[in-house]
C-alpha positions in Angstrom: 42.7 135.5 85.3 42.8 133.5 88.9 39.8 133.0 91.4 40.6 134.3 95.0 41.0 131.5 97.4 42.2 133.5 100.0 40.3 135.8 102.5 41.9 138.7 103.3 42.6 138.1 106.9 44.5 134.6 105.2 46.1 137.3 103.0 47.4 139.5 106.2 48.8 137.1 107.7 50.6 135.4 104.7 51.9 139.2 103.8 53.6 139.5 107.7 54.4 135.8 108.2 55.9 136.6 104.6 58.1 139.5 105.4 58.8 137.7 109.2 60.4 135.0 107.1 62.7 137.1 104.9 64.1 138.3 107.3 65.2 135.4 108.3 68.1 136.2 104.9 69.0 139.6 106.6 69.3 139.3 110.0 69.4 136.7 113.0 70.6 133.6 111.0 71.2 135.0 107.5 70.1 131.3 105.7 69.0 131.2 101.8 66.1 129.3 103.3 64.7 132.9 104.0 63.6 133.7 100.2 60.8 131.3 101.5 58.9 134.2 102.5 58.6 135.6 99.1 56.5 132.7 98.3 54.1 134.2 101.4 54.0 137.9 100.2 53.4 137.7 96.8 50.4 134.6 97.0 49.4 137.0 100.0 49.4 140.1 97.4 47.8 138.4 94.7 44.9 136.3 97.1 45.7 133.3 94.7 47.0 130.1 96.4 47.8 127.4 94.2 48.0 124.5 97.2 45.2 126.1 97.8 43.9 125.4 94.4 45.2 121.7 93.9 43.7 120.6 97.5 40.3 122.1 96.2 40.6 124.7 99.5 39.5 127.8 100.3 39.5 130.7 102.7 37.6 133.3 100.6 33.9 133.8 101.8 33.0 135.2 98.2 30.9 132.8 96.6 31.7 134.4 92.6 34.8 135.7 93.0 37.6 136.8 90.4 
């Protein structure tokens, strides 16, 4: 479907950072902007970032990734 454009480290950092940002919706400032963390979590899980694709970037080291 989409070619992976995120490295394993990039994906792990997105999931961790996404979880931290998402926590702001429930604890701390309890702001609805915390739900933006879901975007980071989803892109980290699937390994594909639409912004990277639009800019022609990739952190993945594989040549023929699928």
